[in-house]
C-alpha positions in Angstrom: 0.0 0.0 0.0 1.1 3.5 -0.8 0.1 6.9 0.6 -3.1 8.9 -0.1 -3.6 12.6 0.3 -7.1 14.0 0.8 -7.8 17.7 0.9 -10.5 19.0 3.3 -10.4 22.8 3.1 -7.1 24.0 4.4 -6.3 20.6 6.0 -4.8 17.8 4.0 -4.8 14.3 5.4 -1.9 12.0 4.6 -2.6 8.3 5.1 -1.0 5.0 4.3 2.7 4.4 4.1 5.3 7.0 3.2 8.6 5.3 2.3 11.5 5.2 -0.1 9.4 3.4 -2.6 6.8 6.1 -3.0 8.2 9.4 -1.6 9.0 10.8 -5.0 5.3 10.8 -5.9 4.5 12.9 -2.9 7.2 15.4 -3.9 5.6 15.7 -7.3 2.1 16.0 -5.9 3.1 18.9 -3.6 5.7 20.5 -5.9 3.7 23.6 -6.4 1.1 23.7 -3.6 1.8 23.1 0.1 -1.1 22.8 2.5 -1.5 25.0 5.5 -2.0 21.9 7.7 -1.1 18.3 7.1 -2.9 15.8 9.4 -0.8 12.7 9.9 -3.1 10.7 12.1 -3.8 8.1 9.4 -0.2 7.7 8.4 0.5 4.0 9.1 4.3 4.1 8.7 7.1 6.4 7.6 10.7 5.5 7.0 13.7 7.9 6.9 12.9 8.9 3.3 9.4 9.8 4.3 10.7 11.8 7.2 13.1 13.6 4.9 10.2 14.5 2.6 8.2 16.0 5.5 11.2 17.9 6.7 11.8 19.2 3.2 8.2 20.5 3.0 8.5 22.2 6.4 11.8 23.9 5.4 10.2 25.0 2.1 7.3 26.4 3.9 9.6 28.4 6.1 11.6 29.8 3.1 8.4 30.9 1.4 6.8 32.2 4.6 3.9 29.8 4.4 2.6 28.3 7.6 2.7 24.5 7.1 1.7 22.8 10.3 1.8 19.1 11.0 -0.9 17.6 13.2 -1.3 14.2 15.0 2.2 12.9 14.4 2.2 9.1 14.9 4.5 7.9 17.8 6.7 6.0 15.3 7.3 9.2 13.3 8.0 11.2 16.5 10.6 8.6 17.5 12.2 8.6 14.1 12.4 12.5 14.1 14.1 12.3 17.5 16.6 9.8 16.3 17.6 12.2 13.4 17.4 15.3 15.7 14.7 17.0 13.6 11.8 16.7 16.0 11.9 20.5 16.7 11.5 21.2 13.0 8.5 19.0 12.8 7.0 20.0 16.1 7.7 23.7 16.0 4.3 24.4 14.5 2.2 21.5 15.6 -1.4 21.7 16.6 -2.6 19.0 18.9 
């Protein structure tokens, strides 16, 4: 299974698996348009490539003065972010 991205107003929900096998497709999908909020509660798994993708989107949003916010980070993703010392970047604008 791959990921799915559903837009509901300003909130986009990312679900499924985000990994090295499918991360390029998400880059292409969000190449021109970043959401204001990305809800990750339905994300089943995420590897280091997926984490890198999310960090890239957050960094891009900061450079373009957009307000990308991640919500409902799964525990596994939080632990992976801590392992790579990027948890502050992902959580710096989290709504709970």
